[in-house]
N, C-alpha and C positions, 0 to 999 in steps of 0.2 A: 595559377602558379607559373605556368610557362610564359604567360604574358608579362608577369612581374619580372621574371628573369631576363626577358628581352629588353624591357625598359631599363632595368638596372645595368645591363651590359652597355646600352647606348649612353646612359648617364656616365658611367665610368670611362668608357672608351672616348667620348667627346672631351671629358675632363682631362684625360691624359694627353690626347692629341693637342689640345689648346695649350695646356700647361707646358708640355715638353717642346712643342713646335714654336709657339710664341715666346716661350722662355728662352729658347736658343737665340731668338732675335734680341731679346732684352740683354742677354748675357754675352752675346758674341757677334752682333750685327757688324760692329766695326772691327774687332779683333779677328773674327773668323771669316766674315764676308758673306756675300749672297749665297755662295755654294754651300757653306756650312749650314745656313738656315734652311735652304731648300732641301738638302739631303736629310736634315733632321725631321722636317715635316714628312717627307716621303718614307723614310725608314720607320718612323713611328706608326704611320698608317699601315705600312707593310706588315709589321709584327702584330698590329691590332687585328688585321684581317684574319690571320691565323688563330689569334687568341680568342676573339669573340665572334668571329664570322659564323661559326657553327651554331651560336646561340641566337644572334639577332640579325645576322647578315652584315654586321659592321658598317652601318650607314655613316654614323658619327657626323652627319652633315645633312641639314634639312633639305638641301637641294637634291641630294641622292634619294632621300625618302620621298620627296615629291615625284621624282622620276619613277621610283618603284611603285608609287601609288597609281600613276598614270599607266604604267606597264602591267598593272593587275597583280603585283607581287605582294601587296600589303593592303589591308582594308583601310577605310577612312578612319575608323576608330583607332586602329593600330598606328596609323601615320600620326595622328594627333598625339598619341602617347609618346611616340618617338620624338616628336618635336619638343614636347615639354621636357623630356629627358635630356635631349641634346642641348637645348638652351640652358637648362638648369646646370648641366655639367660644365658648360662653357662659362657660366657665371661664377661657379665655384673656382674654376681655373683662373679666371680674371682676378678674383679676390686673392687667390694665392700669390699671383704675380705682384699684385699691389702691395701685399704684406712684405714680400721679399724686397721690393724696391724702397718701401717706406721705413721698414723696421729691421730688415735683414742685412743692411749695408751692401746691397747689390746695386751696382751702378747700371742704370738703364741706358744702354747704348743706342736705343732708338729715340730716346727723349720723349716718348709718348706711349709707353707701356705696350709697344708692338701693335698699336692700333692701325687700322686702315684709314686712309684719307687720300684725297686728291688735291692738286694745287700746284706745287712746285714743278712737277715733272709730267703731269697729265691733267687735262681738264675733265669736267663732269661728263661730257659726251664720250670722251676717250675711255674714261673709267668704266662707264656703263657698257660700252662695246667690249672692252677687254675682259671684264668679269663674265659677261655672257658667253663669250667664245671659250675662255679657259674652263669655266664650269661645264660648259657643253662637252668639252673634251673629257674631263674627269668623269662625269656622269655617264657618258657614252661608253667609256672603257669599263666602268663598273657594271653597267647593264649587259654589255655584250659578253665579257669574259666570265661573269658569274652565271650566265645563262647556259653555258656549255659544259657539260659534265666532263668532257675530255680535257678541258682546260682548268678544271677546278684546282689542281695542285699548283698552278702558276698564277692564279687570280691575284693573290696578294702582291706578287712581284710586279705585275702589270699595273695594278692600281697604285701601288706606292711610287713607281716610276712616273706615272702620269701626274701625281700630285707634285712630285719633285720638279718635273719639267715645267708645270704651270707656275710654280713658285719662282723658278729661275727667270721666267719671263717677267713676272709682275712685281717682284719684291721692290725693285728700285723705282717702280712707277707709282703704285698705290699701296704697297705693303703686302699685296697678295692675299685677298680674301678667299674666293672660290668656295666659301663656306659661311653662310650667315651666322652660324653659331660662333665660329672662330672670330668673327668681327664683333659680335655682341659682347662676348665675355670681357675683353680688355676695355672696350669703349665705355661700358657703364661705370667703370672705376676711374678711367682717365677723364671722362667728361669733355666739355669744350667742343672744339671743332670735330673731332672724331665721332662724338655722339650726335652732333647735328647732321653729319654726313652719313650716319649709319644706314639710313634708308636705302642708299644706293647699293650698299654691300649686302643688303637683304633681298631687294627686288631683283637686281641684275643676276645674281647666281640662281635664283629661283626660275627666272626665265630661261637661263641656260639649261637647268634641269628638265624643264618642260620640253624644250626643243630636242634634247638628247633622247628623252623617252619616245618622242614622236619619230625620231630618226632610227633608233635602235632596231626596230623590226626590219628595216630595209637592209641591215647588215647581218641579219640572223642567218646562220647556216641552214640549208635545207636538208643536210645529211647528218648534222651533228646530233648528239644525244643531249637532252636537256635535263638538268638536275632540279630537284625541288629546292625551295628556298626557306631558310630558317625563319624569315619574317612572316611567312604565311601562317595562318591559323589564329590570328587575333580575333 
């Protein structure tokens, strides 16, 4: 039962993050600008950390889950369950955005359902490096701040700001993935070039998550108190 609750939390959390975050790009990328979209992603993740963090750890991102797996915070079986839940939630969110733009009279201000792609402003190599570095930052922040009990109350703020900051950098370049599930959801309904380029936005963030998990122990406090993690016990 506890495992099912964690998977449900990851499904719902990822659905909401992708629908609200990518939805802000669809509805306000031109009218609101990069700052509005970046803050929407960051604030959505911030509130989700406090809402579902005690249940599942609020990964809502396969790269975070991979980092947690390497860090020993979740079992392999639990990680696979999280990945299914995250990609499933993102797919439902992508479908919701597709319905809004096709049948809800919502003008898509990105022109591509808020998908991620490279080309006009950055090439393949640049995108690969960008996504690795930005995902590394996000996952590193998640692993470090959630590992310290004295910082537990501020974890959501740090994690939300980290996502907002990474989006500020990447939105105009490749649309800002930093999350394979966030890229998959809209891409499977938009199709075309975003779907063909999807592998980049899956592989690069996962590499960033691995590097963050390997680096996090180097930044661990030797005097801090460490808290238990909701995702343990699968």
